[in-house]
A tleap script that builds the chain and sets N, CA, C and O, in Angstrom:
source leaprc.protein.ff14SB
mol = sequence {
  NMET ASP LEU TYR LEU ILE GLU SER ASP LEU
  TRP THR VAL TYR ALA LEU ASP SER VAL LEU
  MET PHE LEU GLU SER ILE GLU SER GLN TYR
  SER GLY MET VAL ALA GLN LEU MET PRO LEU
  LEU GLU ARG VAL ALA SER ASP ALA ARG GLY
  PRO ARG SER LEU ASN LYS LYS ILE CYS HIE
  ARG VAL ASP GLU GLN GLY ASP ILE TRP GLN
  ILE ARG LYS GLY ARG ILE ARG VAL LEU TRP
  PHE TYR ASP GLU GLY ARG VAL ILE ILE CYS
  ALA HIE ALA PHE LEU LYS LYS ASP ASN LYS
  THR PRO LYS ARG GLU LYS GLU GLN ALA ARG
  SER ALA LYS ALA ALA TYR LEU ASP ALA ARG
  GLN ALA GLY ARG ILE ARG VAL ILE ASP GLY
  THR GLU ASP CGLY
}
set mol.1.N position { 0.894 -1.086 -0.025 }
set mol.1.CA position { -0.213 -0.127 0.101 }
set mol.1.C position { 0.715 1.163 0.255 }
set mol.1.O position { 1.623 1.175 1.086 }
set mol.2.N position { 0.433 2.319 -0.637 }
set mol.2.CA position { 1.333 3.392 -0.852 }
set mol.2.C position { 0.709 4.518 -0.276 }
set mol.2.O position { -0.465 4.824 -0.484 }
set mol.3.N position { 1.700 5.296 0.637 }
set mol.3.CA position { 1.064 6.214 1.687 }
set mol.3.C position { 2.238 7.368 1.182 }
set mol.3.O position { 3.436 7.185 0.965 }
set mol.4.N position { 1.355 8.737 1.072 }
set mol.4.CA position { 1.621 9.710 0.498 }
set mol.4.C position { 2.074 10.648 1.482 }
set mol.4.O position { 1.237 10.750 2.379 }
set mol.5.N position { 3.047 11.347 1.648 }
set mol.5.CA position { 3.315 12.317 2.652 }
set mol.5.C position { 2.946 13.665 2.713 }
set mol.5.O position { 3.703 14.579 2.384 }
set mol.6.N position { 1.984 13.792 3.059 }
set mol.6.CA position { 1.645 15.370 2.824 }
set mol.6.C position { 2.691 16.409 3.762 }
set mol.6.O position { 3.196 17.364 3.172 }
set mol.7.N position { 2.892 16.268 4.722 }
set mol.7.CA position { 3.337 17.283 5.810 }
set mol.7.C position { 3.823 16.445 7.085 }
set mol.7.O position { 3.302 15.479 7.643 }
set mol.8.N position { 5.076 17.196 7.368 }
set mol.8.CA position { 5.715 16.246 8.301 }
set mol.8.C position { 6.365 17.398 9.494 }
set mol.8.O position { 7.135 18.231 9.016 }
set mol.9.N position { 6.131 17.471 10.798 }
set mol.9.CA position { 6.377 18.372 11.642 }
set mol.9.C position { 6.382 17.843 13.133 }
set mol.9.O position { 7.175 17.022 13.593 }
set mol.10.N position { 5.383 18.446 13.776 }
set mol.10.CA position { 5.191 17.808 15.010 }
set mol.10.C position { 4.177 16.755 14.811 }
set mol.10.O position { 4.101 15.917 15.709 }
set mol.11.N position { 3.348 16.637 13.753 }
set mol.11.CA position { 2.404 15.427 13.395 }
set mol.11.C position { 3.222 14.998 12.174 }
set mol.11.O position { 4.106 15.586 11.552 }
set mol.12.N position { 2.715 13.915 12.036 }
set mol.12.CA position { 2.736 13.401 10.478 }
set mol.12.C position { 1.452 13.305 9.752 }
set mol.12.O position { 0.505 12.935 10.446 }
set mol.13.N position { 1.235 13.531 8.636 }
set mol.13.CA position { -0.154 13.552 7.931 }
set mol.13.C position { 0.328 12.827 6.343 }
set mol.13.O position { 0.965 13.395 5.456 }
set mol.14.N position { -0.145 11.568 6.340 }
set mol.14.CA position { -0.613 10.905 5.011 }
set mol.14.C position { -1.673 11.286 4.136 }
set mol.14.O position { -2.588 12.050 4.442 }
set mol.15.N position { -1.492 10.655 2.901 }
set mol.15.CA position { -2.886 10.568 2.337 }
set mol.15.C position { -2.757 9.008 1.666 }
set mol.15.O position { -1.657 8.618 1.272 }
set mol.16.N position { -3.926 8.176 1.571 }
set mol.16.CA position { -3.856 7.053 0.679 }
set mol.16.C position { -4.055 7.808 -0.756 }
set mol.16.O position { -4.686 8.845 -0.957 }
set mol.17.N position { -3.260 6.910 -1.809 }
set mol.17.CA position { -3.899 7.327 -3.373 }
set mol.17.C position { -4.771 7.483 -3.398 }
set mol.17.O position { -4.723 8.674 -3.706 }
set mol.18.N position { -6.047 7.208 -3.305 }
set mol.18.CA position { -7.295 7.674 -3.535 }
set mol.18.C position { -7.917 9.014 -3.187 }
set mol.18.O position { -8.942 9.456 -3.705 }
set mol.19.N position { -7.114 9.673 -2.158 }
set mol.19.CA position { -7.450 11.059 -1.684 }
set mol.19.C position { -7.031 11.835 -2.448 }
set mol.19.O position { -7.687 12.827 -2.768 }
set mol.20.N position { -5.400 11.482 -3.103 }
set mol.20.CA position { -5.061 12.477 -3.602 }
set mol.20.C position { -5.549 12.414 -5.443 }
set mol.20.O position { -5.458 13.429 -6.134 }
set mol.21.N position { -5.941 11.369 -5.889 }
set mol.21.CA position { -6.693 11.054 -6.625 }
set mol.21.C position { -7.669 12.292 -6.788 }
set mol.21.O position { -7.545 13.342 -7.419 }
set mol.22.N position { -8.864 11.699 -5.851 }
set mol.22.CA position { -9.883 12.431 -5.981 }
set mol.22.C position { -9.724 13.737 -5.832 }
set mol.22.O position { -10.666 14.347 -6.338 }
set mol.23.N position { -8.735 14.584 -5.232 }
set mol.23.CA position { -8.541 15.982 -4.659 }
set mol.23.C position { -8.387 16.347 -6.436 }
set mol.23.O position { -9.094 17.095 -7.111 }
set mol.24.N position { -7.021 15.391 -6.918 }
set mol.24.CA position { -6.716 16.150 -8.101 }
set mol.24.C position { -8.080 16.387 -9.418 }
set mol.24.O position { -8.322 17.334 -10.167 }
set mol.25.N position { -8.702 15.128 -9.240 }
set mol.25.CA position { -9.865 14.965 -10.184 }
set mol.25.C position { -11.166 16.383 -9.746 }
set mol.25.O position { -11.952 16.836 -10.578 }
set mol.26.N position { -11.118 16.658 -8.876 }
set mol.26.CA position { -12.020 17.642 -8.675 }
set mol.26.C position { -11.472 19.123 -8.758 }
set mol.26.O position { -12.277 20.046 -8.875 }
set mol.27.N position { -9.814 19.412 -8.685 }
set mol.27.CA position { -9.367 20.536 -8.709 }
set mol.27.C position { -9.792 21.621 -9.758 }
set mol.27.O position { -9.533 22.781 -9.435 }
set mol.28.N position { -10.427 21.410 -11.005 }
set mol.28.CA position { -10.532 22.357 -11.670 }
set mol.28.C position { -12.045 22.926 -11.595 }
set mol.28.O position { -12.384 24.051 -11.963 }
set mol.29.N position { -12.735 22.115 -11.149 }
set mol.29.CA position { -14.025 22.521 -10.604 }
set mol.29.C position { -14.304 23.305 -9.110 }
set mol.29.O position { -15.212 24.076 -8.800 }
set mol.30.N position { -13.076 22.757 -8.260 }
set mol.30.CA position { -12.969 23.407 -6.614 }
set mol.30.C position { -11.502 23.706 -6.385 }
set mol.30.O position { -10.948 23.217 -5.400 }
set mol.31.N position { -10.771 24.556 -7.315 }
set mol.31.CA position { -9.496 24.320 -6.847 }
set mol.31.C position { -9.432 25.766 -5.635 }
set mol.31.O position { -8.417 25.916 -4.955 }
set mol.32.N position { -10.390 26.542 -5.528 }
set mol.32.CA position { -9.884 27.422 -4.374 }
set mol.32.C position { -9.710 26.364 -2.886 }
set mol.32.O position { -8.810 26.241 -2.055 }
set mol.33.N position { -11.170 25.668 -3.084 }
set mol.33.CA position { -11.184 24.874 -1.916 }
set mol.33.C position { -9.941 23.805 -1.546 }
set mol.33.O position { -9.386 23.698 -0.452 }
set mol.34.N position { -9.682 23.094 -2.692 }
set mol.34.CA position { -8.554 22.198 -2.434 }
set mol.34.C position { -7.476 22.737 -1.937 }
set mol.34.O position { -6.945 22.393 -0.881 }
set mol.35.N position { -7.024 23.792 -2.832 }
set mol.35.CA position { -5.803 25.240 -2.438 }
set mol.35.C position { -5.969 25.399 -0.949 }
set mol.35.O position { -4.853 25.681 -0.512 }
set mol.36.N position { -6.909 25.346 0.102 }
set mol.36.CA position { -7.339 26.173 0.721 }
set mol.36.C position { -7.373 24.936 2.388 }
set mol.36.O position { -7.185 25.133 3.589 }
set mol.37.N position { -7.768 23.537 1.417 }
set mol.37.CA position { -7.159 22.347 2.466 }
set mol.37.C position { -5.962 21.993 2.674 }
set mol.37.O position { -5.715 21.310 3.668 }
set mol.38.N position { -4.783 22.432 1.647 }
set mol.38.CA position { -3.723 21.830 2.195 }
set mol.38.C position { -2.815 22.877 3.391 }
set mol.38.O position { -1.858 22.520 4.077 }
set mol.39.N position { -3.446 24.183 3.359 }
set mol.39.CA position { -2.762 24.635 4.553 }
set mol.39.C position { -3.428 24.298 5.933 }
set mol.39.O position { -2.747 24.557 6.926 }
set mol.40.N position { -4.728 23.728 6.130 }
set mol.40.CA position { -5.448 23.325 7.186 }
set mol.40.C position { -4.602 22.023 7.547 }
set mol.40.O position { -4.409 21.740 8.729 }
set mol.41.N position { -4.154 21.317 6.624 }
set mol.41.CA position { -3.092 20.108 7.007 }
set mol.41.C position { -1.950 20.260 6.974 }
set mol.41.O position { -1.269 19.293 7.316 }
set mol.42.N position { -1.369 21.312 6.624 }
set mol.42.CA position { 0.193 21.956 7.410 }
set mol.42.C position { -0.173 22.201 8.655 }
set mol.42.O position { 0.504 21.701 9.553 }
set mol.43.N position { -1.392 23.074 9.003 }
set mol.43.CA position { -1.621 23.346 10.336 }
set mol.43.C position { -1.659 22.569 11.080 }
set mol.43.O position { -1.076 22.828 12.133 }
set mol.44.N position { -2.248 21.410 10.977 }
set mol.44.CA position { -2.408 20.482 11.538 }
set mol.44.C position { -0.981 19.818 11.919 }
set mol.44.O position { -0.815 19.727 13.135 }
set mol.45.N position { -0.236 19.481 11.354 }
set mol.45.CA position { 1.242 19.077 11.297 }
set mol.45.C position { 1.969 20.413 12.071 }
set mol.45.O position { 2.770 19.930 12.872 }
set mol.46.N position { 1.988 21.138 12.109 }
set mol.46.CA position { 3.105 21.953 12.583 }
set mol.46.C position { 2.521 22.360 14.206 }
set mol.46.O position { 3.294 22.816 15.049 }
set mol.47.N position { 1.298 22.160 14.439 }
set mol.47.CA position { 0.892 22.688 15.860 }
set mol.47.C position { 0.861 21.452 16.776 }
set mol.47.O position { 0.605 20.302 16.420 }
set mol.48.N position { 1.215 21.953 18.223 }
set mol.48.CA position { 1.269 20.705 18.820 }
set mol.48.C position { 0.114 19.849 19.369 }
set mol.48.O position { 0.297 18.760 19.914 }
set mol.49.N position { -1.242 20.493 19.162 }
set mol.49.CA position { -2.138 20.026 19.395 }
set mol.49.C position { -2.758 19.384 18.520 }
set mol.49.O position { -3.879 18.892 18.643 }
set mol.50.N position { -1.625 19.336 17.005 }
set mol.50.CA position { -2.725 18.399 15.910 }
set mol.50.C position { -3.913 19.026 15.416 }
set mol.50.O position { -4.026 20.239 15.239 }
set mol.51.N position { -4.924 18.043 15.168 }
set mol.51.CA position { -6.155 18.257 14.678 }
set mol.51.C position { -6.900 19.124 15.493 }
set mol.51.O position { -7.711 19.906 14.996 }
set mol.52.N position { -6.669 19.046 16.858 }
set mol.52.CA position { -7.371 20.069 17.863 }
set mol.52.C position { -7.233 21.572 17.491 }
set mol.52.O position { -8.043 22.472 17.718 }
set mol.53.N position { -5.903 21.650 16.807 }
set mol.53.CA position { -5.854 22.974 16.725 }
set mol.53.C position { -6.999 23.817 15.823 }
set mol.53.O position { -6.974 25.004 15.496 }
set mol.54.N position { -7.946 22.856 15.555 }
set mol.54.CA position { -8.772 23.647 14.304 }
set mol.54.C position { -10.152 23.459 15.253 }
set mol.54.O position { -10.310 22.617 16.136 }
set mol.55.N position { -10.998 24.375 14.862 }
set mol.55.CA position { -12.038 24.617 15.461 }
set mol.55.C position { -13.075 23.273 14.876 }
set mol.55.O position { -12.915 22.739 13.779 }
set mol.56.N position { -14.063 22.919 15.803 }
set mol.56.CA position { -14.915 21.861 15.520 }
set mol.56.C position { -16.020 21.976 14.269 }
set mol.56.O position { -16.785 21.025 14.114 }
set mol.57.N position { -16.097 22.940 13.520 }
set mol.57.CA position { -16.763 23.002 13.008 }
set mol.57.C position { -15.998 22.370 11.615 }
set mol.57.O position { -16.666 21.751 10.788 }
set mol.58.N position { -14.680 22.567 11.457 }
set mol.58.CA position { -13.617 22.218 10.461 }
set mol.58.C position { -13.227 21.031 10.535 }
set mol.58.O position { -12.944 20.377 9.531 }
set mol.59.N position { -13.154 20.577 11.726 }
set mol.59.CA position { -12.690 19.190 12.337 }
set mol.59.C position { -13.291 18.509 13.516 }
set mol.59.O position { -13.209 18.901 14.680 }
set mol.60.N position { -13.954 17.354 13.050 }
set mol.60.CA position { -14.656 16.831 14.328 }
set mol.60.C position { -14.794 15.522 13.927 }
set mol.60.O position { -14.662 15.281 12.727 }
set mol.61.N position { -15.117 14.318 14.964 }
set mol.61.CA position { -15.502 12.960 14.272 }
set mol.61.C position { -16.724 12.700 13.964 }
set mol.61.O position { -17.772 12.896 14.579 }
set mol.62.N position { -16.511 12.264 13.009 }
set mol.62.CA position { -18.178 11.549 12.139 }
set mol.62.C position { -18.400 10.305 12.835 }
set mol.62.O position { -19.483 10.074 13.372 }
set mol.63.N position { -17.214 9.299 12.863 }
set mol.63.CA position { -18.320 7.962 13.295 }
set mol.63.C position { -17.132 7.183 14.565 }
set mol.63.O position { -15.919 6.998 14.459 }
set mol.64.N position { -17.774 6.964 15.350 }
set mol.64.CA position { -17.365 6.557 16.855 }
set mol.64.C position { -16.948 5.241 16.386 }
set mol.64.O position { -15.846 4.693 16.426 }
set mol.65.N position { -18.028 4.873 15.951 }
set mol.65.CA position { -17.329 3.176 15.760 }
set mol.65.C position { -15.920 2.824 15.437 }
set mol.65.O position { -15.114 2.273 16.186 }
set mol.66.N position { -15.735 3.237 14.173 }
set mol.66.CA position { -14.372 3.470 13.419 }
set mol.66.C position { -13.384 4.248 13.795 }
set mol.66.O position { -12.297 3.969 13.288 }
set mol.67.N position { -13.423 5.403 14.743 }
set mol.67.CA position { -12.743 6.515 15.265 }
set mol.67.C position { -12.181 6.643 14.131 }
set mol.67.O position { -11.082 6.247 13.743 }
set mol.68.N position { -13.622 7.669 13.212 }
set mol.68.CA position { -13.456 8.198 12.014 }
set mol.68.C position { -13.404 9.661 12.110 }
set mol.68.O position { -14.344 10.230 12.666 }
set mol.69.N position { -12.127 10.551 11.497 }
set mol.69.CA position { -12.731 12.017 11.694 }
set mol.69.C position { -13.023 12.538 10.272 }
set mol.69.O position { -13.022 11.869 9.239 }
set mol.70.N position { -13.348 14.248 10.448 }
set mol.70.CA position { -13.541 14.551 9.261 }
set mol.70.C position { -12.724 16.021 9.263 }
set mol.70.O position { -12.515 16.552 10.354 }
set mol.71.N position { -12.295 16.627 8.109 }
set mol.71.CA position { -11.487 17.890 8.256 }
set mol.71.C position { -12.222 18.393 6.827 }
set mol.71.O position { -12.232 17.687 5.819 }
set mol.72.N position { -12.802 19.656 6.901 }
set mol.72.CA position { -13.652 20.189 5.693 }
set mol.72.C position { -13.148 21.424 5.200 }
set mol.72.O position { -12.512 22.257 5.846 }
set mol.73.N position { -13.470 21.474 4.054 }
set mol.73.CA position { -13.147 22.972 3.345 }
set mol.73.C position { -14.195 23.487 2.223 }
set mol.73.O position { -13.891 23.615 1.037 }
set mol.74.N position { -15.618 23.796 2.827 }
set mol.74.CA position { -16.526 24.237 1.687 }
set mol.74.C position { -17.086 22.811 1.328 }
set mol.74.O position { -17.177 22.130 2.350 }
set mol.75.N position { -17.460 22.198 0.276 }
set mol.75.CA position { -17.680 20.946 0.688 }
set mol.75.C position { -16.969 19.594 0.387 }
set mol.75.O position { -17.476 18.476 0.477 }
set mol.76.N position { -15.658 19.917 -0.001 }
set mol.76.CA position { -14.664 19.061 0.117 }
set mol.76.C position { -14.757 18.355 1.883 }
set mol.76.O position { -14.679 19.079 2.876 }
set mol.77.N position { -14.920 16.933 1.939 }
set mol.77.CA position { -14.355 16.408 3.243 }
set mol.77.C position { -13.453 15.621 3.010 }
set mol.77.O position { -13.282 15.205 1.864 }
set mol.78.N position { -12.591 15.199 4.147 }
set mol.78.CA position { -11.709 14.142 4.031 }
set mol.78.C position { -11.863 13.582 5.249 }
set mol.78.O position { -11.704 14.181 6.313 }
set mol.79.N position { -12.145 12.537 5.134 }
set mol.79.CA position { -12.191 11.406 6.122 }
set mol.79.C position { -10.431 10.962 6.575 }
set mol.79.O position { -9.576 10.691 5.732 }
set mol.80.N position { -10.196 10.978 8.078 }
set mol.80.CA position { -9.211 10.189 8.372 }
set mol.80.C position { -9.207 9.720 9.556 }
set mol.80.O position { -10.218 9.924 10.228 }
set mol.81.N position { -8.007 8.909 10.197 }
set mol.81.CA position { -8.066 8.645 11.306 }
set mol.81.C position { -6.617 8.626 11.861 }
set mol.81.O position { -5.590 8.672 11.185 }
set mol.82.N position { -6.726 8.543 13.367 }
set mol.82.CA position { -5.292 8.780 14.074 }
set mol.82.C position { -4.269 7.100 13.770 }
set mol.82.O position { -4.771 5.986 13.623 }
set mol.83.N position { -3.117 7.368 13.758 }
set mol.83.CA position { -2.108 5.919 13.858 }
set mol.83.C position { -1.228 6.328 15.084 }
set mol.83.O position { -1.338 7.415 15.651 }
set mol.84.N position { -0.428 5.441 15.404 }
set mol.84.CA position { 0.655 5.270 16.165 }
set mol.84.C position { 1.432 6.429 16.475 }
set mol.84.O position { 1.897 6.997 15.487 }
set mol.85.N position { 1.714 6.967 17.681 }
set mol.85.CA position { 2.522 8.518 17.887 }
set mol.85.C position { 1.782 9.412 17.537 }
set mol.85.O position { 0.622 9.371 17.947 }
set mol.86.N position { 2.229 10.567 16.622 }
set mol.86.CA position { 1.076 11.624 16.085 }
set mol.86.C position { 1.336 11.567 14.690 }
set mol.86.O position { 2.258 12.090 14.063 }
set mol.87.N position { 0.476 10.918 14.323 }
set mol.87.CA position { 0.275 10.491 12.768 }
set mol.87.C position { -1.518 10.277 12.302 }
set mol.87.O position { -2.470 9.755 12.882 }
set mol.88.N position { -1.385 10.850 11.206 }
set mol.88.CA position { -2.921 10.968 10.853 }
set mol.88.C position { -2.879 10.421 9.300 }
set mol.88.O position { -1.979 10.606 8.480 }
set mol.89.N position { -3.972 9.775 9.151 }
set mol.89.CA position { -3.981 9.143 7.492 }
set mol.89.C position { -5.313 9.238 7.291 }
set mol.89.O position { -6.325 8.681 7.719 }
set mol.90.N position { -4.937 10.423 6.228 }
set mol.90.CA position { -6.665 10.272 5.249 }
set mol.90.C position { -6.923 9.490 4.717 }
set mol.90.O position { -6.151 9.261 3.785 }
set mol.91.N position { -7.833 8.758 4.831 }
set mol.91.CA position { -8.202 7.547 4.131 }
set mol.91.C position { -9.248 7.718 2.981 }
set mol.91.O position { -9.349 7.017 1.974 }
set mol.92.N position { -9.944 8.711 3.313 }
set mol.92.CA position { -11.247 9.091 1.937 }
set mol.92.C position { -11.356 10.418 2.010 }
set mol.92.O position { -10.849 11.096 2.904 }
set mol.93.N position { -12.245 10.992 0.759 }
set mol.93.CA position { -12.135 11.920 0.261 }
set mol.93.C position { -13.714 12.299 -0.373 }
set mol.93.O position { -14.068 11.504 -1.243 }
set mol.94.N position { -14.333 12.988 -0.175 }
set mol.94.CA position { -15.687 13.048 -1.179 }
set mol.94.C position { -16.047 14.757 -0.944 }
set mol.94.O position { -15.537 15.648 -0.263 }
set mol.95.N position { -17.380 14.664 -2.040 }
set mol.95.CA position { -17.759 16.093 -1.959 }
set mol.95.C position { -19.205 15.901 -1.616 }
set mol.95.O position { -20.110 15.402 -2.284 }
set mol.96.N position { -19.200 16.674 0.182 }
set mol.96.CA position { -20.777 16.617 0.641 }
set mol.96.C position { -21.768 17.326 0.051 }
set mol.96.O position { -21.719 18.431 -0.489 }
set mol.97.N position { -22.951 16.350 0.255 }
set mol.97.CA position { -23.945 17.056 -0.607 }
set mol.97.C position { -25.505 17.857 0.271 }
set mol.97.O position { -26.308 18.738 -0.037 }
set mol.98.N position { -25.278 16.860 1.571 }
set mol.98.CA position { -26.376 16.593 2.612 }
set mol.98.C position { -25.543 17.490 4.214 }
set mol.98.O position { -24.392 17.856 4.449 }
set mol.99.N position { -26.658 17.533 4.891 }
set mol.99.CA position { -25.845 18.117 6.176 }
set mol.99.C position { -25.383 16.619 7.093 }
set mol.99.O position { -24.736 16.743 8.133 }
set mol.100.N position { -25.764 15.340 6.616 }
set mol.100.CA position { -25.078 14.664 7.359 }
set mol.100.C position { -24.031 13.700 6.860 }
set mol.100.O position { -24.203 13.653 5.642 }
set mol.101.N position { -23.190 13.035 7.140 }
set mol.101.CA position { -21.941 12.562 6.643 }
set mol.101.C position { -22.331 10.936 5.873 }
set mol.101.O position { -22.294 10.054 6.731 }
set mol.102.N position { -22.601 10.526 4.796 }
set mol.102.CA position { -23.473 9.212 4.591 }
set mol.102.C position { -22.743 8.427 4.730 }
set mol.102.O position { -21.539 8.572 4.516 }
set mol.103.N position { -23.446 7.079 5.246 }
set mol.103.CA position { -23.011 6.209 5.830 }
set mol.103.C position { -22.030 5.636 4.741 }
set mol.103.O position { -20.923 5.247 5.114 }
set mol.104.N position { -22.428 5.555 3.234 }
set mol.104.CA position { -21.152 4.712 2.891 }
set mol.104.C position { -19.906 5.616 2.604 }
set mol.104.O position { -18.952 5.033 2.088 }
set mol.105.N position { -19.780 6.859 2.844 }
set mol.105.CA position { -18.621 7.686 2.817 }
set mol.105.C position { -17.807 6.849 3.909 }
set mol.105.O position { -16.751 6.223 3.819 }
set mol.106.N position { -18.818 7.101 5.134 }
set mol.106.CA position { -18.085 6.594 6.484 }
set mol.106.C position { -17.306 4.918 6.635 }
set mol.106.O position { -16.349 4.463 7.261 }
set mol.107.N position { -18.138 4.478 5.861 }
set mol.107.CA position { -17.766 2.494 5.455 }
set mol.107.C position { -16.609 2.990 4.284 }
set mol.107.O position { -15.648 2.226 4.199 }
set mol.108.N position { -16.601 3.665 3.768 }
set mol.108.CA position { -15.453 3.563 2.573 }
set mol.108.C position { -14.119 4.042 3.489 }
set mol.108.O position { -13.000 3.554 3.328 }
set mol.109.N position { -14.432 5.050 4.446 }
set mol.109.CA position { -13.011 4.813 5.601 }
set mol.109.C position { -12.450 3.981 6.218 }
set mol.109.O position { -11.283 3.599 6.299 }
set mol.110.N position { -13.903 3.565 6.912 }
set mol.110.CA position { -13.422 2.402 7.552 }
set mol.110.C position { -13.035 1.185 6.935 }
set mol.110.O position { -12.558 0.260 7.594 }
set mol.111.N position { -13.209 1.130 5.721 }
set mol.111.CA position { -12.327 -0.172 5.048 }
set mol.111.C position { -10.932 0.285 4.764 }
set mol.111.O position { -9.967 -0.440 5.006 }
set mol.112.N position { -10.810 1.574 4.214 }
set mol.112.CA position { -9.513 1.945 3.830 }
set mol.112.C position { -8.917 2.039 5.471 }
set mol.112.O position { -7.736 2.383 5.422 }
set mol.113.N position { -9.261 1.890 6.521 }
set mol.113.CA position { -8.586 2.169 7.152 }
set mol.113.C position { -7.991 0.546 7.945 }
set mol.113.O position { -6.899 0.395 8.492 }
set mol.114.N position { -9.047 -0.476 7.791 }
set mol.114.CA position { -8.745 -1.561 7.823 }
set mol.114.C position { -7.619 -2.492 6.999 }
set mol.114.O position { -7.071 -3.580 7.180 }
set mol.115.N position { -7.590 -1.307 5.869 }
set mol.115.CA position { -6.763 -2.260 4.537 }
set mol.115.C position { -5.179 -1.513 5.152 }
set mol.115.O position { -4.061 -2.024 5.085 }
set mol.116.N position { -5.472 -0.475 5.607 }
set mol.116.CA position { -4.172 0.170 5.615 }
set mol.116.C position { -3.677 -0.442 7.245 }
set mol.116.O position { -2.471 -0.660 7.355 }
set mol.117.N position { -4.440 -0.680 8.316 }
set mol.117.CA position { -4.033 -1.480 9.198 }
set mol.117.C position { -3.261 -2.785 9.114 }
set mol.117.O position { -2.205 -3.105 9.658 }
set mol.118.N position { -4.207 -3.580 8.138 }
set mol.118.CA position { -3.658 -4.824 7.616 }
set mol.118.C position { -2.155 -4.707 6.968 }
set mol.118.O position { -1.261 -5.364 7.500 }
set mol.119.N position { -1.890 -3.976 5.955 }
set mol.119.CA position { -0.496 -3.714 5.286 }
set mol.119.C position { 0.244 -3.156 6.378 }
set mol.119.O position { 1.243 -3.817 6.662 }
set mol.120.N position { 0.099 -2.403 6.892 }
set mol.120.CA position { 0.945 -1.831 8.184 }
set mol.120.C position { 1.497 -3.355 8.893 }
set mol.120.O position { 2.605 -3.836 8.654 }
set mol.121.N position { 0.770 -3.791 9.536 }
set mol.121.CA position { 0.812 -5.093 9.915 }
set mol.121.C position { 2.128 -6.283 9.247 }
set mol.121.O position { 3.093 -6.929 9.655 }
set mol.122.N position { 1.371 -6.013 7.985 }
set mol.122.CA position { 2.107 -7.228 7.162 }
set mol.122.C position { 3.481 -6.637 6.362 }
set mol.122.O position { 4.055 -7.237 5.453 }
set mol.123.N position { 3.880 -5.291 6.925 }
set mol.123.CA position { 5.002 -4.485 6.104 }
set mol.123.C position { 4.767 -4.091 5.132 }
set mol.123.O position { 5.662 -3.378 4.677 }
set mol.124.N position { 3.814 -4.227 4.447 }
set mol.124.CA position { 3.529 -4.011 3.077 }
set mol.124.C position { 3.029 -2.092 2.879 }
set mol.124.O position { 2.095 -1.727 2.165 }
set mol.125.N position { 3.692 -1.386 3.489 }
set mol.125.CA position { 3.588 0.002 3.495 }
set mol.125.C position { 4.581 0.831 2.628 }
set mol.125.O position { 5.716 0.833 3.106 }
set mol.126.N position { 4.455 1.453 1.610 }
set mol.126.CA position { 5.710 1.736 0.912 }
set mol.126.C position { 5.106 3.453 1.088 }
set mol.126.O position { 3.908 3.734 1.119 }
set mol.127.N position { 6.252 4.478 1.191 }
set mol.127.CA position { 5.922 6.292 1.844 }
set mol.127.C position { 6.702 6.500 0.417 }
set mol.127.O position { 7.646 6.011 -0.203 }
set mol.128.N position { 5.781 7.464 0.292 }
set mol.128.CA position { 6.114 8.633 -1.038 }
set mol.128.C position { 5.570 9.972 -0.721 }
set mol.128.O position { 4.439 10.458 -0.707 }
set mol.129.N position { 6.830 10.424 -0.456 }
set mol.129.CA position { 7.327 11.818 -0.328 }
set mol.129.C position { 6.588 12.674 -1.349 }
set mol.129.O position { 7.027 12.911 -2.474 }
set mol.130.N position { 5.252 13.187 -0.791 }
set mol.130.CA position { 4.370 14.297 -1.669 }
set mol.130.C position { 4.890 15.427 -1.568 }
set mol.130.O position { 4.449 16.303 -2.313 }
set mol.131.N position { 5.809 15.709 -0.773 }
set mol.131.CA position { 5.879 17.054 -0.235 }
set mol.131.C position { 7.338 17.548 -1.475 }
set mol.131.O position { 7.740 18.678 -1.755 }
set mol.132.N position { 7.649 16.677 -1.801 }
set mol.132.CA position { 9.000 16.939 -2.698 }
set mol.132.C position { 8.312 17.690 -4.124 }
set mol.132.O position { 7.251 17.311 -4.619 }
set mol.133.N position { 9.061 18.707 -4.606 }
set mol.133.CA position { 8.661 19.279 -5.929 }
set mol.133.C position { 9.068 18.223 -6.990 }
set mol.133.O position { 10.001 17.430 -6.859 }
set mol.134.N position { 8.402 18.303 -7.849 }
set mol.134.CA position { 8.838 17.259 -8.698 }
set mol.134.C position { 8.132 16.537 -9.709 }
set mol.134.O position { 8.702 15.651 -10.346 }
savepdb mol mol.pdb
quit
């Protein structure tokens, strides 16, 4: 499983390939929101409080059962979870259309989390540095 390093400071933020592909696919229509999402992730990485540095309207838990959290920017939602240490894994992204986070979106994030944990335990994680220009 490939993990893309988004930001590394006091916290480390990774994203699964599917999250980056989704953001790239909507960038032409939602370029402002996508561009504003990255500084939020940088802020999370550089603040000792991590995700708690963002207010609850921008960042909050959406799934108690799977311990899945959400960062939002406009209609864009990035679902993520904590890993050991100060690590955040962005597991799923989508455009929100309703007030509640749809069940299928939470399930996709839970499935991505399970696949990640299995790959990590099996030693099948490859980190790609997405912070490098190139």
